[in-house]
Backbone as XML, in Angstrom:
<?xml version="1.0"?>
<chain id="A" units="angstrom">
  <residue number="1" name="UNK">
    <atom name="N" x="19.662" y="80.065" z="-92.050"/>
    <atom name="CA" x="19.102" y="78.804" z="-92.290"/>
    <atom name="C" x="17.492" y="78.928" z="-92.020"/>
  </residue>
  <residue number="2" name="UNK">
    <atom name="N" x="16.675" y="78.412" z="-92.874"/>
    <atom name="CA" x="15.307" y="78.582" z="-92.746"/>
    <atom name="C" x="14.732" y="77.421" z="-92.164"/>
  </residue>
  <residue number="3" name="UNK">
    <atom name="N" x="13.656" y="77.654" z="-91.319"/>
    <atom name="CA" x="13.000" y="76.663" z="-90.634"/>
    <atom name="C" x="12.051" y="75.906" z="-91.618"/>
  </residue>
  <residue number="4" name="UNK">
    <atom name="N" x="11.741" y="74.705" z="-91.565"/>
    <atom name="CA" x="10.818" y="74.062" z="-92.238"/>
    <atom name="C" x="9.309" y="74.590" z="-91.940"/>
  </residue>
  <residue number="5" name="UNK">
    <atom name="N" x="8.381" y="74.338" z="-92.816"/>
    <atom name="CA" x="7.000" y="74.802" z="-92.496"/>
    <atom name="C" x="6.462" y="74.197" z="-91.256"/>
  </residue>
  <residue number="6" name="UNK">
    <atom name="N" x="5.769" y="74.834" z="-90.392"/>
    <atom name="CA" x="5.225" y="74.235" z="-89.182"/>
    <atom name="C" x="3.836" y="73.497" z="-89.535"/>
  </residue>
  <residue number="7" name="UNK">
    <atom name="N" x="3.716" y="72.343" z="-88.747"/>
    <atom name="CA" x="2.599" y="71.572" z="-88.838"/>
    <atom name="C" x="1.498" y="72.022" z="-87.762"/>
  </residue>
  <residue number="8" name="UNK">
    <atom name="N" x="0.379" y="72.331" z="-88.247"/>
    <atom name="CA" x="-0.583" y="72.760" z="-87.271"/>
    <atom name="C" x="-1.602" y="71.532" z="-87.161"/>
  </residue>
  <residue number="9" name="UNK">
    <atom name="N" x="-1.726" y="71.108" z="-85.890"/>
    <atom name="CA" x="-2.719" y="69.935" z="-85.642"/>
    <atom name="C" x="-3.800" y="70.666" z="-84.715"/>
  </residue>
  <residue number="10" name="UNK">
    <atom name="N" x="-4.976" y="70.084" z="-85.124"/>
    <atom name="CA" x="-6.154" y="70.409" z="-84.259"/>
    <atom name="C" x="-5.764" y="69.928" z="-82.767"/>
  </residue>
  <residue number="11" name="UNK">
    <atom name="N" x="-6.025" y="70.853" z="-81.831"/>
    <atom name="CA" x="-5.754" y="70.434" z="-80.431"/>
    <atom name="C" x="-6.708" y="69.280" z="-80.020"/>
  </residue>
  <residue number="12" name="UNK">
    <atom name="N" x="-6.297" y="68.423" z="-79.177"/>
    <atom name="CA" x="-7.129" y="67.260" z="-78.799"/>
    <atom name="C" x="-8.262" y="68.025" z="-77.849"/>
  </residue>
  <residue number="13" name="UNK">
    <atom name="N" x="-9.521" y="67.456" z="-77.912"/>
    <atom name="CA" x="-10.506" y="67.994" z="-77.030"/>
    <atom name="C" x="-10.139" y="67.608" z="-75.565"/>
  </residue>
  <residue number="14" name="UNK">
    <atom name="N" x="-10.397" y="68.705" z="-74.786"/>
    <atom name="CA" x="-10.138" y="68.526" z="-73.322"/>
    <atom name="C" x="-11.201" y="67.429" z="-72.799"/>
  </residue>
  <residue number="15" name="UNK">
    <atom name="N" x="-10.630" y="66.729" z="-71.847"/>
    <atom name="CA" x="-11.413" y="65.721" z="-71.121"/>
    <atom name="C" x="-12.325" y="66.436" z="-70.196"/>
  </residue>
  <residue number="16" name="UNK">
    <atom name="N" x="-13.505" y="65.958" z="-70.079"/>
    <atom name="CA" x="-14.501" y="66.476" z="-69.096"/>
    <atom name="C" x="-13.950" y="66.345" z="-67.700"/>
  </residue>
  <residue number="17" name="UNK">
    <atom name="N" x="-14.116" y="67.305" z="-66.843"/>
    <atom name="CA" x="-13.733" y="67.219" z="-65.420"/>
    <atom name="C" x="-14.685" y="66.301" z="-64.681"/>
  </residue>
  <residue number="18" name="UNK">
    <atom name="N" x="-14.151" y="65.620" z="-63.729"/>
    <atom name="CA" x="-15.127" y="64.713" z="-62.971"/>
    <atom name="C" x="-15.993" y="65.636" z="-62.208"/>
  </residue>
  <residue number="19" name="UNK">
    <atom name="N" x="-17.474" y="65.370" z="-62.391"/>
    <atom name="CA" x="-18.437" y="66.099" z="-61.706"/>
    <atom name="C" x="-18.688" y="65.657" z="-60.352"/>
  </residue>
  <residue number="20" name="UNK">
    <atom name="N" x="-18.097" y="64.469" z="-60.103"/>
    <atom name="CA" x="-18.509" y="63.842" z="-58.744"/>
    <atom name="C" x="-17.573" y="64.177" z="-57.595"/>
  </residue>
  <residue number="21" name="UNK">
    <atom name="N" x="-16.521" y="64.947" z="-57.860"/>
    <atom name="CA" x="-15.531" y="65.240" z="-56.868"/>
    <atom name="C" x="-16.300" y="66.012" z="-55.657"/>
  </residue>
  <residue number="22" name="UNK">
    <atom name="N" x="-16.085" y="65.464" z="-54.508"/>
    <atom name="CA" x="-16.822" y="66.055" z="-53.304"/>
    <atom name="C" x="-15.833" y="67.100" z="-52.669"/>
  </residue>
  <residue number="23" name="UNK">
    <atom name="N" x="-16.287" y="68.329" z="-52.533"/>
    <atom name="CA" x="-15.361" y="69.409" z="-52.035"/>
    <atom name="C" x="-16.012" y="69.912" z="-50.601"/>
  </residue>
  <residue number="24" name="UNK">
    <atom name="N" x="-15.094" y="70.282" z="-49.657"/>
    <atom name="CA" x="-15.712" y="70.781" z="-48.482"/>
    <atom name="C" x="-14.528" y="71.532" z="-47.661"/>
  </residue>
  <residue number="25" name="UNK">
    <atom name="N" x="-14.527" y="72.741" z="-47.635"/>
    <atom name="CA" x="-13.568" y="73.653" z="-46.971"/>
    <atom name="C" x="-13.608" y="73.421" z="-45.469"/>
  </residue>
  <residue number="26" name="UNK">
    <atom name="N" x="-14.841" y="73.090" z="-45.037"/>
    <atom name="CA" x="-15.024" y="72.751" z="-43.482"/>
    <atom name="C" x="-14.223" y="71.467" z="-43.209"/>
  </residue>
  <residue number="27" name="UNK">
    <atom name="N" x="-14.338" y="70.503" z="-43.997"/>
    <atom name="CA" x="-13.637" y="69.130" z="-43.741"/>
    <atom name="C" x="-12.227" y="69.358" z="-43.885"/>
  </residue>
  <residue number="28" name="UNK">
    <atom name="N" x="-11.749" y="70.165" z="-44.833"/>
    <atom name="CA" x="-10.201" y="70.404" z="-44.994"/>
    <atom name="C" x="-9.768" y="71.182" z="-43.834"/>
  </residue>
  <residue number="29" name="UNK">
    <atom name="N" x="-10.493" y="72.179" z="-43.298"/>
    <atom name="CA" x="-10.118" y="72.863" z="-42.213"/>
    <atom name="C" x="-9.953" y="71.981" z="-40.960"/>
  </residue>
  <residue number="30" name="UNK">
    <atom name="N" x="-10.962" y="70.944" z="-40.814"/>
    <atom name="CA" x="-10.967" y="70.070" z="-39.736"/>
    <atom name="C" x="-9.704" y="69.179" z="-39.823"/>
  </residue>
  <residue number="31" name="UNK">
    <atom name="N" x="-9.357" y="68.739" z="-41.083"/>
    <atom name="CA" x="-8.111" y="67.978" z="-41.149"/>
    <atom name="C" x="-6.945" y="68.731" z="-40.833"/>
  </residue>
  <residue number="32" name="UNK">
    <atom name="N" x="-6.839" y="70.037" z="-41.262"/>
    <atom name="CA" x="-5.666" y="70.830" z="-40.791"/>
    <atom name="C" x="-5.618" y="71.188" z="-39.357"/>
  </residue>
  <residue number="33" name="UNK">
    <atom name="N" x="-6.622" y="70.849" z="-38.487"/>
    <atom name="CA" x="-6.551" y="71.151" z="-37.164"/>
    <atom name="C" x="-5.793" y="70.154" z="-36.408"/>
  </residue>
  <residue number="34" name="UNK">
    <atom name="N" x="-5.379" y="69.100" z="-37.021"/>
    <atom name="CA" x="-4.591" y="67.996" z="-36.306"/>
    <atom name="C" x="-3.122" y="68.218" z="-36.568"/>
  </residue>
  <residue number="35" name="UNK">
    <atom name="N" x="-2.358" y="67.568" z="-35.677"/>
    <atom name="CA" x="-0.820" y="67.486" z="-35.976"/>
    <atom name="C" x="-0.656" y="66.568" z="-37.120"/>
  </residue>
  <residue number="36" name="UNK">
    <atom name="N" x="0.541" y="66.629" z="-37.725"/>
    <atom name="CA" x="0.965" y="65.721" z="-38.867"/>
    <atom name="C" x="0.633" y="64.252" z="-38.375"/>
  </residue>
  <residue number="37" name="UNK">
    <atom name="N" x="0.184" y="63.550" z="-39.337"/>
    <atom name="CA" x="-0.319" y="62.101" z="-39.170"/>
    <atom name="C" x="0.987" y="61.232" z="-39.016"/>
  </residue>
  <residue number="38" name="UNK">
    <atom name="N" x="2.096" y="61.720" z="-39.476"/>
    <atom name="CA" x="3.294" y="60.854" z="-39.157"/>
    <atom name="C" x="3.672" y="60.711" z="-37.676"/>
  </residue>
  <residue number="39" name="UNK">
    <atom name="N" x="3.762" y="59.518" z="-37.230"/>
    <atom name="CA" x="4.001" y="59.335" z="-35.823"/>
    <atom name="C" x="5.134" y="60.121" z="-35.248"/>
  </residue>
  <residue number="40" name="UNK">
    <atom name="N" x="4.866" y="60.863" z="-34.194"/>
    <atom name="CA" x="5.883" y="61.688" z="-33.536"/>
    <atom name="C" x="6.144" y="63.078" z="-34.101"/>
  </residue>
  <residue number="41" name="UNK">
    <atom name="N" x="5.586" y="63.316" z="-35.270"/>
    <atom name="CA" x="5.881" y="64.584" z="-35.965"/>
    <atom name="C" x="5.115" y="65.748" z="-35.318"/>
  </residue>
  <residue number="42" name="UNK">
    <atom name="N" x="5.704" y="66.747" z="-34.972"/>
    <atom name="CA" x="5.034" y="67.976" z="-34.445"/>
    <atom name="C" x="5.317" y="69.125" z="-35.222"/>
  </residue>
  <residue number="43" name="UNK">
    <atom name="N" x="5.706" y="68.924" z="-36.363"/>
    <atom name="CA" x="6.085" y="70.210" z="-37.273"/>
    <atom name="C" x="4.768" y="70.869" z="-37.803"/>
  </residue>
  <residue number="44" name="UNK">
    <atom name="N" x="4.972" y="72.111" z="-38.109"/>
    <atom name="CA" x="3.935" y="72.909" z="-38.757"/>
    <atom name="C" x="4.634" y="73.635" z="-39.948"/>
  </residue>
  <residue number="45" name="UNK">
    <atom name="N" x="3.813" y="74.070" z="-40.944"/>
    <atom name="CA" x="2.449" y="74.169" z="-40.996"/>
    <atom name="C" x="1.867" y="72.721" z="-41.506"/>
  </residue>
  <residue number="46" name="UNK">
    <atom name="N" x="0.554" y="72.577" z="-41.176"/>
    <atom name="CA" x="-0.180" y="71.373" z="-41.580"/>
    <atom name="C" x="-0.918" y="71.588" z="-42.771"/>
  </residue>
  <residue number="47" name="UNK">
    <atom name="N" x="-0.759" y="70.769" z="-43.750"/>
    <atom name="CA" x="-1.578" y="70.754" z="-45.021"/>
    <atom name="C" x="-2.532" y="69.586" z="-45.105"/>
  </residue>
  <residue number="48" name="UNK">
    <atom name="N" x="-3.584" y="69.856" z="-45.789"/>
    <atom name="CA" x="-4.542" y="68.748" z="-45.991"/>
    <atom name="C" x="-4.222" y="68.027" z="-47.293"/>
  </residue>
  <residue number="49" name="UNK">
    <atom name="N" x="-3.443" y="66.782" z="-47.042"/>
    <atom name="CA" x="-2.891" y="66.135" z="-48.214"/>
    <atom name="C" x="-3.897" y="65.160" z="-48.756"/>
  </residue>
  <residue number="50" name="UNK">
    <atom name="N" x="-4.231" y="65.189" z="-50.110"/>
    <atom name="CA" x="-5.208" y="64.370" z="-50.660"/>
    <atom name="C" x="-4.389" y="63.060" z="-50.998"/>
  </residue>
  <residue number="51" name="UNK">
    <atom name="N" x="-4.980" y="61.956" z="-50.596"/>
    <atom name="CA" x="-4.588" y="60.553" z="-50.942"/>
    <atom name="C" x="-5.219" y="60.128" z="-52.218"/>
  </residue>
  <residue number="52" name="UNK">
    <atom name="N" x="-4.315" y="59.809" z="-53.123"/>
    <atom name="CA" x="-4.915" y="59.352" z="-54.517"/>
    <atom name="C" x="-4.981" y="57.812" z="-54.551"/>
  </residue>
  <residue number="53" name="UNK">
    <atom name="N" x="-4.190" y="57.006" z="-53.777"/>
    <atom name="CA" x="-4.241" y="55.665" z="-53.755"/>
    <atom name="C" x="-5.599" y="55.288" z="-53.400"/>
  </residue>
  <residue number="54" name="UNK">
    <atom name="N" x="-6.294" y="54.417" z="-54.231"/>
    <atom name="CA" x="-7.520" y="53.873" z="-53.970"/>
    <atom name="C" x="-8.788" y="54.842" z="-54.219"/>
  </residue>
  <residue number="55" name="UNK">
    <atom name="N" x="-8.382" y="56.027" z="-54.823"/>
    <atom name="CA" x="-9.366" y="57.108" z="-54.868"/>
    <atom name="C" x="-10.152" y="56.885" z="-56.219"/>
  </residue>
  <residue number="56" name="UNK">
    <atom name="N" x="-9.537" y="56.318" z="-57.174"/>
    <atom name="CA" x="-10.237" y="56.301" z="-58.481"/>
    <atom name="C" x="-9.961" y="57.598" z="-59.326"/>
  </residue>
  <residue number="57" name="UNK">
    <atom name="N" x="-9.297" y="58.538" z="-58.724"/>
    <atom name="CA" x="-8.931" y="59.748" z="-59.385"/>
    <atom name="C" x="-7.623" y="59.439" z="-60.303"/>
  </residue>
  <residue number="58" name="UNK">
    <atom name="N" x="-7.710" y="59.958" z="-61.534"/>
    <atom name="CA" x="-6.486" y="59.557" z="-62.477"/>
    <atom name="C" x="-5.455" y="60.669" z="-62.224"/>
  </residue>
  <residue number="59" name="UNK">
    <atom name="N" x="-4.523" y="60.630" z="-63.171"/>
    <atom name="CA" x="-3.403" y="61.543" z="-63.125"/>
    <atom name="C" x="-3.936" y="63.031" z="-63.236"/>
  </residue>
  <residue number="60" name="UNK">
    <atom name="N" x="-3.361" y="63.927" z="-62.571"/>
    <atom name="CA" x="-3.779" y="65.268" z="-62.548"/>
    <atom name="C" x="-5.228" y="65.558" z="-62.038"/>
  </residue>
  <residue number="61" name="UNK">
    <atom name="N" x="-5.707" y="64.570" z="-61.421"/>
    <atom name="CA" x="-7.083" y="64.730" z="-60.793"/>
    <atom name="C" x="-7.021" y="64.558" z="-59.319"/>
  </residue>
  <residue number="62" name="UNK">
    <atom name="N" x="-7.541" y="65.499" z="-58.592"/>
    <atom name="CA" x="-7.491" y="65.565" z="-57.239"/>
    <atom name="C" x="-8.658" y="64.688" z="-56.673"/>
  </residue>
  <residue number="63" name="UNK">
    <atom name="N" x="-8.378" y="63.815" z="-55.673"/>
    <atom name="CA" x="-9.479" y="63.073" z="-55.125"/>
    <atom name="C" x="-10.544" y="63.873" z="-54.368"/>
  </residue>
  <residue number="64" name="UNK">
    <atom name="N" x="-11.547" y="63.234" z="-53.898"/>
    <atom name="CA" x="-12.482" y="63.894" z="-53.055"/>
    <atom name="C" x="-11.957" y="64.451" z="-51.811"/>
  </residue>
  <residue number="65" name="UNK">
    <atom name="N" x="-12.408" y="65.492" z="-51.276"/>
    <atom name="CA" x="-11.832" y="66.215" z="-50.117"/>
    <atom name="C" x="-11.970" y="65.159" z="-48.858"/>
  </residue>
  <residue number="66" name="UNK">
    <atom name="N" x="-12.787" y="64.269" z="-48.742"/>
    <atom name="CA" x="-12.869" y="63.331" z="-47.739"/>
    <atom name="C" x="-11.679" y="62.430" z="-47.655"/>
  </residue>
  <residue number="67" name="UNK">
    <atom name="N" x="-10.765" y="62.327" z="-48.678"/>
    <atom name="CA" x="-9.671" y="61.579" z="-48.792"/>
    <atom name="C" x="-8.434" y="62.288" z="-48.473"/>
  </residue>
  <residue number="68" name="UNK">
    <atom name="N" x="-8.542" y="63.500" z="-47.621"/>
    <atom name="CA" x="-7.431" y="64.260" z="-47.136"/>
    <atom name="C" x="-7.018" y="63.860" z="-45.814"/>
  </residue>
  <residue number="69" name="UNK">
    <atom name="N" x="-5.673" y="64.001" z="-45.488"/>
    <atom name="CA" x="-5.128" y="63.576" z="-44.183"/>
    <atom name="C" x="-4.223" y="64.816" z="-43.791"/>
  </residue>
  <residue number="70" name="UNK">
    <atom name="N" x="-3.873" y="64.919" z="-42.548"/>
    <atom name="CA" x="-2.915" y="66.021" z="-42.197"/>
    <atom name="C" x="-1.522" y="65.639" z="-42.299"/>
  </residue>
  <residue number="71" name="UNK">
    <atom name="N" x="-0.631" y="66.395" z="-43.055"/>
    <atom name="CA" x="0.630" y="66.147" z="-43.201"/>
    <atom name="C" x="1.405" y="67.380" z="-43.043"/>
  </residue>
  <residue number="72" name="UNK">
    <atom name="N" x="2.580" y="67.477" z="-42.468"/>
    <atom name="CA" x="3.302" y="68.720" z="-42.272"/>
    <atom name="C" x="3.810" y="69.144" z="-43.664"/>
  </residue>
  <residue number="73" name="UNK">
    <atom name="N" x="3.874" y="70.477" z="-43.791"/>
    <atom name="CA" x="4.403" y="71.105" z="-45.097"/>
    <atom name="C" x="5.839" y="71.443" z="-44.949"/>
  </residue>
  <residue number="74" name="UNK">
    <atom name="N" x="6.335" y="72.072" z="-45.915"/>
    <atom name="CA" x="7.801" y="72.495" z="-45.967"/>
    <atom name="C" x="7.942" y="73.627" z="-44.958"/>
  </residue>
  <residue number="75" name="UNK">
    <atom name="N" x="9.093" y="73.549" z="-44.244"/>
    <atom name="CA" x="9.492" y="74.773" z="-43.511"/>
    <atom name="C" x="10.931" y="74.968" z="-43.862"/>
  </residue>
  <residue number="76" name="UNK">
    <atom name="N" x="11.597" y="75.824" z="-43.221"/>
    <atom name="CA" x="12.985" y="76.249" z="-43.605"/>
    <atom name="C" x="14.085" y="75.300" z="-43.746"/>
  </residue>
  <residue number="77" name="UNK">
    <atom name="N" x="13.988" y="74.283" z="-42.730"/>
    <atom name="CA" x="15.027" y="73.208" z="-42.649"/>
    <atom name="C" x="14.393" y="71.870" z="-42.905"/>
  </residue>
  <residue number="78" name="UNK">
    <atom name="N" x="13.234" y="71.593" z="-43.334"/>
    <atom name="CA" x="12.566" y="70.376" z="-43.460"/>
    <atom name="C" x="11.801" y="70.299" z="-44.592"/>
  </residue>
  <residue number="79" name="UNK">
    <atom name="N" x="11.804" y="69.251" z="-45.326"/>
    <atom name="CA" x="11.002" y="69.035" z="-46.588"/>
    <atom name="C" x="9.572" y="68.910" z="-46.286"/>
  </residue>
  <residue number="80" name="UNK">
    <atom name="N" x="9.237" y="68.151" z="-45.332"/>
    <atom name="CA" x="7.833" y="68.042" z="-44.928"/>
    <atom name="C" x="7.264" y="66.784" z="-45.442"/>
  </residue>
  <residue number="81" name="UNK">
    <atom name="N" x="6.423" y="66.140" z="-44.585"/>
    <atom name="CA" x="5.933" y="64.821" z="-44.937"/>
    <atom name="C" x="4.941" y="64.893" z="-46.324"/>
  </residue>
  <residue number="82" name="UNK">
    <atom name="N" x="4.249" y="66.052" z="-46.538"/>
    <atom name="CA" x="3.442" y="66.105" z="-47.654"/>
    <atom name="C" x="4.314" y="65.921" z="-48.966"/>
  </residue>
  <residue number="83" name="UNK">
    <atom name="N" x="5.456" y="66.812" z="-48.918"/>
    <atom name="CA" x="6.357" y="66.793" z="-50.081"/>
    <atom name="C" x="7.019" y="65.295" z="-50.206"/>
  </residue>
  <residue number="84" name="UNK">
    <atom name="N" x="7.427" y="64.730" z="-49.055"/>
    <atom name="CA" x="7.956" y="63.377" z="-49.053"/>
    <atom name="C" x="7.104" y="62.399" z="-49.646"/>
  </residue>
  <residue number="85" name="UNK">
    <atom name="N" x="5.783" y="62.439" z="-49.422"/>
    <atom name="CA" x="4.806" y="61.599" z="-50.078"/>
    <atom name="C" x="4.899" y="61.632" z="-51.598"/>
  </residue>
  <residue number="86" name="UNK">
    <atom name="N" x="5.175" y="62.832" z="-52.128"/>
    <atom name="CA" x="5.113" y="62.922" z="-53.488"/>
    <atom name="C" x="6.568" y="62.606" z="-54.050"/>
  </residue>
  <residue number="87" name="UNK">
    <atom name="N" x="7.610" y="62.807" z="-53.304"/>
    <atom name="CA" x="8.989" y="62.421" z="-53.670"/>
    <atom name="C" x="9.229" y="61.100" z="-53.857"/>
  </residue>
  <residue number="88" name="UNK">
    <atom name="N" x="8.718" y="60.250" z="-52.856"/>
    <atom name="CA" x="9.138" y="58.826" z="-52.897"/>
    <atom name="C" x="7.815" y="58.083" z="-53.494"/>
  </residue>
  <residue number="89" name="UNK">
    <atom name="N" x="6.851" y="58.608" z="-53.718"/>
    <atom name="CA" x="5.679" y="57.945" z="-54.333"/>
    <atom name="C" x="4.728" y="57.697" z="-53.129"/>
  </residue>
  <residue number="90" name="UNK">
    <atom name="N" x="3.403" y="57.724" z="-53.505"/>
    <atom name="CA" x="2.311" y="57.507" z="-52.423"/>
    <atom name="C" x="2.444" y="56.042" z="-51.906"/>
  </residue>
  <residue number="91" name="UNK">
    <atom name="N" x="2.544" y="55.068" z="-52.732"/>
    <atom name="CA" x="2.568" y="53.709" z="-52.264"/>
    <atom name="C" x="3.621" y="53.442" z="-51.190"/>
  </residue>
  <residue number="92" name="UNK">
    <atom name="N" x="4.936" y="53.885" z="-51.534"/>
    <atom name="CA" x="6.034" y="53.677" z="-50.654"/>
    <atom name="C" x="5.843" y="54.526" z="-49.391"/>
  </residue>
  <residue number="93" name="UNK">
    <atom name="N" x="5.293" y="55.609" z="-49.467"/>
    <atom name="CA" x="5.138" y="56.560" z="-48.353"/>
    <atom name="C" x="4.041" y="55.867" z="-47.369"/>
  </residue>
  <residue number="94" name="UNK">
    <atom name="N" x="3.016" y="55.463" z="-47.887"/>
    <atom name="CA" x="1.955" y="54.951" z="-47.044"/>
    <atom name="C" x="2.217" y="53.559" z="-46.480"/>
  </residue>
  <residue number="95" name="UNK">
    <atom name="N" x="3.026" y="52.786" z="-47.234"/>
    <atom name="CA" x="3.610" y="51.556" z="-46.649"/>
    <atom name="C" x="4.370" y="51.849" z="-45.332"/>
  </residue>
  <residue number="96" name="UNK">
    <atom name="N" x="5.369" y="52.807" z="-45.502"/>
    <atom name="CA" x="6.254" y="53.266" z="-44.461"/>
    <atom name="C" x="5.406" y="53.771" z="-43.240"/>
  </residue>
  <residue number="97" name="UNK">
    <atom name="N" x="4.357" y="54.573" z="-43.630"/>
    <atom name="CA" x="3.390" y="55.054" z="-42.572"/>
    <atom name="C" x="2.733" y="53.844" z="-41.748"/>
  </residue>
  <residue number="98" name="UNK">
    <atom name="N" x="2.277" y="52.845" z="-42.589"/>
    <atom name="CA" x="1.830" y="51.721" z="-41.911"/>
    <atom name="C" x="2.651" y="51.089" z="-40.838"/>
  </residue>
  <residue number="99" name="UNK">
    <atom name="N" x="3.853" y="50.872" z="-41.328"/>
    <atom name="CA" x="4.901" y="50.297" z="-40.499"/>
    <atom name="C" x="5.175" y="51.089" z="-39.170"/>
  </residue>
  <residue number="100" name="UNK">
    <atom name="N" x="5.202" y="52.405" z="-39.447"/>
    <atom name="CA" x="5.539" y="53.462" z="-38.275"/>
    <atom name="C" x="4.349" y="53.605" z="-37.356"/>
  </residue>
  <residue number="101" name="UNK">
    <atom name="N" x="3.131" y="53.552" z="-37.842"/>
    <atom name="CA" x="1.970" y="53.817" z="-37.125"/>
    <atom name="C" x="1.081" y="52.726" z="-36.619"/>
  </residue>
  <residue number="102" name="UNK">
    <atom name="N" x="1.219" y="51.546" z="-37.378"/>
    <atom name="CA" x="0.314" y="50.429" z="-37.111"/>
    <atom name="C" x="-0.982" y="50.502" z="-37.599"/>
  </residue>
  <residue number="103" name="UNK">
    <atom name="N" x="-1.238" y="51.464" z="-38.457"/>
    <atom name="CA" x="-2.562" y="51.567" z="-39.264"/>
    <atom name="C" x="-2.357" y="51.900" z="-40.667"/>
  </residue>
  <residue number="104" name="UNK">
    <atom name="N" x="-3.315" y="51.609" z="-41.510"/>
    <atom name="CA" x="-3.210" y="51.889" z="-42.895"/>
    <atom name="C" x="-3.773" y="53.332" z="-42.993"/>
  </residue>
  <residue number="105" name="UNK">
    <atom name="N" x="-3.391" y="53.869" z="-44.190"/>
    <atom name="CA" x="-3.840" y="55.241" z="-44.568"/>
    <atom name="C" x="-5.395" y="55.227" z="-44.621"/>
  </residue>
  <residue number="106" name="UNK">
    <atom name="N" x="-5.920" y="54.130" z="-45.177"/>
    <atom name="CA" x="-7.397" y="54.094" z="-45.164"/>
    <atom name="C" x="-8.021" y="53.999" z="-43.865"/>
  </residue>
  <residue number="107" name="UNK">
    <atom name="N" x="-7.397" y="53.346" z="-42.913"/>
    <atom name="CA" x="-7.968" y="53.492" z="-41.519"/>
    <atom name="C" x="-7.939" y="54.912" z="-40.901"/>
  </residue>
  <residue number="108" name="UNK">
    <atom name="N" x="-6.755" y="55.613" z="-41.204"/>
    <atom name="CA" x="-6.698" y="57.087" z="-40.854"/>
    <atom name="C" x="-7.844" y="57.851" z="-41.490"/>
  </residue>
  <residue number="109" name="UNK">
    <atom name="N" x="-8.009" y="57.612" z="-42.837"/>
    <atom name="CA" x="-9.073" y="58.440" z="-43.600"/>
    <atom name="C" x="-10.358" y="58.076" z="-42.976"/>
  </residue>
  <residue number="110" name="UNK">
    <atom name="N" x="-10.717" y="56.831" z="-42.597"/>
    <atom name="CA" x="-11.935" y="56.433" z="-42.017"/>
    <atom name="C" x="-12.161" y="57.162" z="-40.687"/>
  </residue>
  <residue number="111" name="UNK">
    <atom name="N" x="-11.035" y="57.213" z="-39.862"/>
    <atom name="CA" x="-11.220" y="57.749" z="-38.515"/>
    <atom name="C" x="-11.582" y="59.363" z="-38.746"/>
  </residue>
  <residue number="112" name="UNK">
    <atom name="N" x="-10.753" y="60.061" z="-39.672"/>
    <atom name="CA" x="-11.045" y="61.419" z="-39.850"/>
    <atom name="C" x="-12.549" y="61.686" z="-40.398"/>
  </residue>
  <residue number="113" name="UNK">
    <atom name="N" x="-13.038" y="60.805" z="-41.247"/>
    <atom name="CA" x="-14.291" y="60.932" z="-41.778"/>
    <atom name="C" x="-15.432" y="60.825" z="-40.657"/>
  </residue>
  <residue number="114" name="UNK">
    <atom name="N" x="-15.069" y="59.774" z="-39.804"/>
    <atom name="CA" x="-16.096" y="59.579" z="-38.644"/>
    <atom name="C" x="-16.128" y="60.716" z="-37.740"/>
  </residue>
  <residue number="115" name="UNK">
    <atom name="N" x="-15.052" y="61.445" z="-37.616"/>
    <atom name="CA" x="-14.962" y="62.485" z="-36.542"/>
    <atom name="C" x="-15.313" y="63.836" z="-37.245"/>
  </residue>
  <residue number="116" name="UNK">
    <atom name="N" x="-15.405" y="63.967" z="-38.492"/>
    <atom name="CA" x="-15.535" y="65.238" z="-39.289"/>
    <atom name="C" x="-16.856" y="65.837" z="-38.954"/>
  </residue>
  <residue number="117" name="UNK">
    <atom name="N" x="-16.990" y="67.197" z="-38.958"/>
    <atom name="CA" x="-18.166" y="67.890" z="-38.858"/>
    <atom name="C" x="-19.122" y="67.661" z="-40.155"/>
  </residue>
  <residue number="118" name="UNK">
    <atom name="N" x="-18.455" y="67.170" z="-41.128"/>
    <atom name="CA" x="-19.272" y="66.838" z="-42.391"/>
    <atom name="C" x="-19.495" y="65.413" z="-42.534"/>
  </residue>
  <residue number="119" name="UNK">
    <atom name="N" x="-19.343" y="64.620" z="-41.382"/>
    <atom name="CA" x="-19.478" y="63.104" z="-41.580"/>
    <atom name="C" x="-20.770" y="62.620" z="-42.229"/>
  </residue>
  <residue number="120" name="UNK">
    <atom name="N" x="-21.854" y="63.330" z="-41.936"/>
    <atom name="CA" x="-23.121" y="62.947" z="-42.593"/>
    <atom name="C" x="-23.093" y="63.060" z="-44.117"/>
  </residue>
  <residue number="121" name="UNK">
    <atom name="N" x="-22.570" y="64.270" z="-44.599"/>
    <atom name="CA" x="-22.375" y="64.457" z="-46.090"/>
    <atom name="C" x="-21.373" y="63.566" z="-46.623"/>
  </residue>
  <residue number="122" name="UNK">
    <atom name="N" x="-20.319" y="63.225" z="-45.968"/>
    <atom name="CA" x="-19.342" y="62.157" z="-46.461"/>
    <atom name="C" x="-20.016" y="60.933" z="-46.671"/>
  </residue>
  <residue number="123" name="UNK">
    <atom name="N" x="-20.841" y="60.405" z="-45.710"/>
    <atom name="CA" x="-21.470" y="59.167" z="-45.706"/>
    <atom name="C" x="-22.388" y="59.079" z="-46.944"/>
  </residue>
  <residue number="124" name="UNK">
    <atom name="N" x="-23.128" y="60.154" z="-47.018"/>
    <atom name="CA" x="-24.079" y="60.245" z="-48.250"/>
    <atom name="C" x="-23.401" y="60.123" z="-49.610"/>
  </residue>
  <residue number="125" name="UNK">
    <atom name="N" x="-22.199" y="60.869" z="-49.756"/>
    <atom name="CA" x="-21.499" y="60.838" z="-50.972"/>
    <atom name="C" x="-20.829" y="59.476" z="-51.170"/>
  </residue>
  <residue number="126" name="UNK">
    <atom name="N" x="-20.374" y="58.827" z="-50.149"/>
    <atom name="CA" x="-19.691" y="57.505" z="-50.335"/>
    <atom name="C" x="-20.666" y="56.427" z="-50.632"/>
  </residue>
  <residue number="127" name="UNK">
    <atom name="N" x="-21.923" y="56.522" z="-50.069"/>
    <atom name="CA" x="-22.929" y="55.507" z="-50.261"/>
    <atom name="C" x="-23.801" y="55.675" z="-51.456"/>
  </residue>
  <residue number="128" name="UNK">
    <atom name="N" x="-23.734" y="56.954" z="-51.963"/>
    <atom name="CA" x="-24.612" y="57.320" z="-52.945"/>
    <atom name="C" x="-24.219" y="57.106" z="-54.318"/>
  </residue>
</chain>
């Protein structure tokens, strides 16, 4: 049986990448220096999890590095809070975090930014 002729479409032009994304390996290393943000969690390894809620980043776009928080990653017998955030959805995860910790994820991000070795750069990016 023969296949019908293929349709060839012009590929859609790629969207321009956001030029304004702030990146800092120093800030991410600082974030990873903490235990998991989930109350009572002492698991390792720690990953710098980017929080998309409220970031203005769209699908498949990573937010600025200053919007990263410490969450535990996968180990042999545990999924990890970073993966749980993706599995149940960020809004549900961070609502549960607020109930468990008594603070919002934005308050956590603000505290990390204020203590960061790159706090001055973060202020400039956020205000500029």
